C-alpha positions as CSV (number, residue, x, y, z in Angstrom):
1,M,-0.6,-14.6,109.7
2,S,2.1,-17.2,109.1
3,G,2.7,-20.4,107.2
4,A,5.4,-23.0,106.6
5,F,6.0,-24.5,103.1
6,G,8.9,-26.8,103.5
7,D,12.1,-24.9,103.8
8,V,10.2,-21.6,103.0
9,S,8.4,-19.6,105.8
10,A,5.6,-16.9,104.9
11,S,3.9,-14.4,106.9
12,A,1.9,-11.4,106.4
13,G,1.1,-8.3,108.5
14,E,-1.2,-5.3,109.0
15,D,0.8,-3.3,106.2
16,L,-0.4,-6.0,103.6
17,V,3.2,-6.9,102.9
18,G,3.8,-10.8,102.8
19,I,7.3,-12.1,103.7
20,A,8.5,-15.3,101.9
21,E,11.9,-16.3,103.4
22,I,13.9,-19.3,102.1
23,C,15.4,-21.1,105.0
24,R,18.3,-23.3,103.8
25,P,21.3,-21.1,105.5
26,P,24.0,-20.3,104.7
27,D,23.9,-20.5,100.9
28,N,20.3,-21.3,100.3
29,F,21.0,-23.8,97.4
30,F,17.7,-24.7,95.6
31,D,16.1,-27.6,93.9
32,A,12.6,-28.2,92.5
33,T,11.1,-29.0,95.9
34,L,12.2,-25.6,97.4
35,I,11.1,-23.5,94.3
36,A,7.7,-25.5,94.5
37,S,7.5,-24.6,98.2
38,L,8.2,-20.7,97.3
39,A,5.6,-21.0,94.7
40,D,3.0,-22.4,97.4
41,A,3.9,-19.5,99.6
42,Y,3.3,-17.0,97.1
43,A,-0.1,-18.4,96.5
44,W,-1.0,-18.4,100.1
45,L,0.1,-15.2,100.8
46,D,-2.0,-14.0,97.7
47,Q,-5.1,-16.1,98.4
48,E,-5.2,-16.9,102.2
49,A,-3.4,-14.0,103.9
50,G,-4.4,-11.1,101.9
51,A,-1.2,-9.8,101.1
52,R,-0.8,-7.0,98.2
53,A,3.1,-7.3,97.7
54,I,5.7,-9.9,98.8
55,V,9.3,-9.4,100.0
56,L,11.5,-12.5,98.7
57,C,14.3,-12.9,101.4
58,S,16.7,-15.6,102.4
59,R,17.9,-16.5,105.9
60,G,21.8,-16.8,106.1
61,K,24.9,-15.4,104.5
62,H,23.7,-15.5,100.8
63,F,20.4,-14.8,98.9
64,C,20.7,-17.6,96.8
65,A,23.7,-19.7,95.4
66,G,21.5,-21.5,92.8
67,A,21.5,-25.3,92.5
68,D,24.2,-27.2,94.3
69,F,26.3,-29.1,91.5
70,T,29.2,-29.8,93.9
71,G,27.3,-31.9,96.5
72,R,28.8,-29.7,99.1
73,S,25.4,-28.8,100.9
74,A,22.9,-31.0,102.8
75,H,20.4,-30.3,100.0
76,A,22.5,-31.1,97.1
77,R,20.3,-32.8,94.2
78,Q,21.3,-33.9,90.8
79,I,19.9,-31.1,88.7
80,G,22.3,-32.0,85.5
81,S,19.4,-34.1,83.9
82,S,16.4,-33.4,81.7
83,G,14.1,-34.7,84.4
84,G,15.5,-32.8,87.2
85,A,16.2,-29.5,85.7
86,G,12.8,-30.0,83.8
87,E,10.9,-30.2,87.0
88,L,12.8,-27.4,88.6
89,Y,11.9,-25.2,85.6
90,E,8.2,-26.2,85.6
91,E,8.0,-25.0,89.3
92,A,10.0,-21.9,88.4
93,L,7.3,-21.1,86.0
94,R,4.7,-20.7,88.7
95,L,6.9,-17.9,90.1
96,F,6.4,-15.9,86.9
97,E,2.8,-16.7,86.8
98,A,2.2,-15.3,90.4
99,R,-0.2,-12.4,90.7
100,L,1.5,-10.4,93.4
101,P,4.5,-7.9,93.0
102,V,7.6,-9.2,94.6
103,I,10.6,-7.5,95.8
104,A,13.8,-9.4,96.4
105,A,16.1,-8.5,99.2
106,V,19.4,-9.6,98.0
107,Q,22.0,-9.9,100.7
108,G,25.3,-11.6,99.7
109,A,25.4,-13.3,96.7
110,A,22.6,-14.3,93.9
111,V,24.6,-16.8,91.8
112,G,23.6,-18.8,88.8
113,G,20.1,-19.8,89.3
114,G,19.9,-17.7,92.3
115,L,20.3,-14.7,90.0
116,G,17.6,-16.1,88.0
117,L,15.4,-16.2,91.1
118,A,16.1,-12.7,91.9
119,C,15.4,-11.6,88.4
120,S,12.0,-13.2,88.5
121,A,11.0,-10.6,90.9
122,D,9.7,-7.2,89.9
123,F,12.4,-5.4,91.9
124,R,15.6,-5.9,93.7
125,V,16.9,-4.3,96.7
126,A,20.7,-4.5,97.3
127,S,23.5,-3.3,99.4
128,P,27.3,-2.4,98.3
129,E,28.2,-5.9,99.8
130,S,25.5,-7.8,97.5
131,R,27.0,-9.5,94.4
132,F,25.1,-10.9,91.4
133,S,26.7,-13.6,89.0
134,A,25.6,-15.3,86.0
135,N,28.5,-17.9,86.7
136,F,27.1,-20.5,84.2
137,A,30.0,-20.0,81.5
138,R,32.5,-20.6,84.5
139,I,31.2,-24.0,85.2
140,G,30.9,-24.8,81.4
141,L,27.1,-24.5,81.4
142,H,24.5,-22.7,79.6
143,Q,22.4,-20.2,81.7
144,G,19.0,-21.3,83.0
145,F,16.1,-20.4,85.3
146,G,14.7,-18.0,82.4
147,L,17.6,-15.5,82.5
148,S,17.9,-15.5,78.6
149,A,14.5,-13.4,78.8
150,T,14.7,-11.6,82.2
151,L,18.4,-10.3,82.3
152,P,18.4,-8.6,78.9
153,A,15.0,-7.1,79.9
154,I,16.5,-5.7,82.9
155,I,20.0,-4.3,82.1
156,G,19.9,-4.3,78.3
157,Q,21.3,-7.0,75.9
158,Q,24.9,-5.9,75.8
159,R,25.3,-5.8,79.7
160,A,23.4,-9.1,79.8
161,T,25.8,-10.7,77.2
162,D,28.7,-9.3,79.1
163,M,27.6,-11.0,82.4
164,L,26.7,-14.4,80.5
165,Y,29.9,-14.5,78.6
166,T,32.3,-13.8,81.5
167,G,30.5,-15.2,84.5
168,R,31.9,-12.1,86.4
169,R,30.7,-10.8,89.8
170,V,28.7,-7.7,89.7
171,G,28.8,-5.7,92.9
172,G,26.1,-3.8,94.6
173,D,27.0,-0.5,93.4
174,E,27.6,-1.7,89.8
175,A,24.2,-3.5,90.0
176,A,22.4,-0.2,91.0
177,R,24.3,1.8,88.2
178,I,23.0,-0.7,85.6
179,G,19.6,-1.2,86.8
180,L,20.1,-4.8,88.1
181,A,19.5,-3.3,91.7
182,D,16.6,-0.8,92.0
183,R,17.5,0.2,95.5
184,L,20.8,0.4,97.1
185,V,20.9,0.6,100.8
186,E,23.5,-0.3,103.6
187,A,23.5,-4.1,104.6
188,A,22.0,-3.5,107.8
189,D,19.0,-1.8,106.2
190,L,18.3,-4.3,103.4
191,R,15.4,-6.0,104.4
192,G,13.7,-3.1,106.2
193,A,14.0,-1.1,102.9
194,A,12.6,-3.8,100.8
195,Q,9.5,-3.8,103.2
196,E,9.1,-0.2,102.9
197,F,9.3,-0.5,99.1
198,A,6.6,-3.2,99.2
199,A,4.6,-1.3,101.6
200,E,4.6,1.5,99.2
201,I,3.1,-0.6,96.5
202,A,0.6,-2.2,99.1
203,A,-0.6,1.2,99.9
204,A,-1.6,1.8,96.2
205,G,-5.1,0.8,94.8
206,P,-4.6,-3.1,94.5
207,L,-6.9,-3.3,91.4
208,A,-4.9,-0.7,89.6
209,V,-1.6,-2.1,90.6
210,R,-2.8,-5.5,89.3
211,A,-4.0,-4.0,86.1
212,I,-0.6,-2.2,85.7
213,R,1.5,-5.2,86.7
214,T,-0.5,-7.2,84.0
215,T,0.3,-4.7,81.4
216,M,4.1,-4.2,82.2
217,R,4.6,-8.1,82.5
218,A,2.7,-9.0,79.5
219,G,3.8,-12.2,78.1
220,L,6.6,-12.5,80.5
221,A,5.6,-15.9,81.8
222,D,5.3,-17.2,78.0
223,R,8.8,-15.9,77.3
224,A,10.1,-17.4,80.4
225,R,8.7,-20.8,79.5
226,S,10.1,-20.4,75.9
227,A,13.5,-19.5,77.3
228,M,13.7,-22.3,79.8
229,E,12.7,-24.8,77.2
230,H,15.6,-23.5,75.1
231,E,18.0,-23.3,78.1
232,L,17.2,-26.9,79.0
233,A,17.9,-28.2,75.5
234,E,21.3,-26.3,75.7
235,Q,22.2,-27.7,79.0
236,Q,21.5,-31.3,78.0
237,K,24.1,-30.8,75.2
238,L,26.8,-29.5,77.9
239,W,26.1,-31.7,80.7
240,P,27.9,-34.7,79.5
241,T,31.0,-32.7,78.4
242,A,34.7,-32.7,79.8
243,D,34.3,-28.8,80.3
244,F,31.3,-29.0,82.5
245,A,33.0,-31.9,84.7
246,E,36.0,-29.6,85.0
247,G,33.9,-26.5,85.9
248,V,32.0,-28.3,88.7
249,R,35.3,-29.8,89.9
250,A,37.2,-26.4,89.8
251,S,34.4,-24.9,91.5
252,S,34.3,-27.5,94.5
253,E,38.0,-27.0,94.7
254,R,37.9,-23.3,94.6
255,R,40.2,-23.0,91.8
256,P,40.3,-21.5,88.3
257,P,39.0,-23.9,85.7
258,R,41.0,-25.3,83.1
259,F,38.7,-26.0,80.0
260,Q,39.7,-28.0,77.2
261,G,36.9,-27.1,74.8
262,R,35.5,-30.8,74.8
């Protein structure tokens, strides 16, 4: 079975593994519409296609570069407002509320909100060429997409704080060492490894997996909602600042930012 949900394609095979593929190459920038489409695809794979696990993947060079603040992409949208970001986070919450286990196949970069998207999944499969970056501070902004709740739970408070304060890139090898990536394979094997991982889960007792997942992720959606409410409030304070404008400008011009603290 297959279906199309905006810029997300979905399919399910006889192995009971669903595929949800984001189709905005090469960078796969998101907006509220894309995240809503992804949540719709998750629901269809669960309720209509009979999948028992989902592989989240992307077409193109990068897994997801988050929101496009620079306007370089054809899908740029002004997220820097309470309305735009609030709508985005409401749709993102649906991903945390989805019933099926999700394995993210992270090729290239998962940056900013793209890292948040990867961390909404149960597991992440990466290659040595993958890179993960919570680059918010590098553009003068507070983190979002629930990373305040998810990232410390995955890699620990200190490592999460390191990534958030510095905005540095974490390569695939380091990601595997610190638990950000659950499997590390060659780039050519990335999607296949994610599908094999999902098939292992799909072959287990579905009622048992659902019960175990409910226990292991208990309260996660509520924590994500609280985190995103706080993140949005902090982002609202920073959007009007000169530092945020400089951060976006520097990113667009591909140069180091010159922050003034104002």
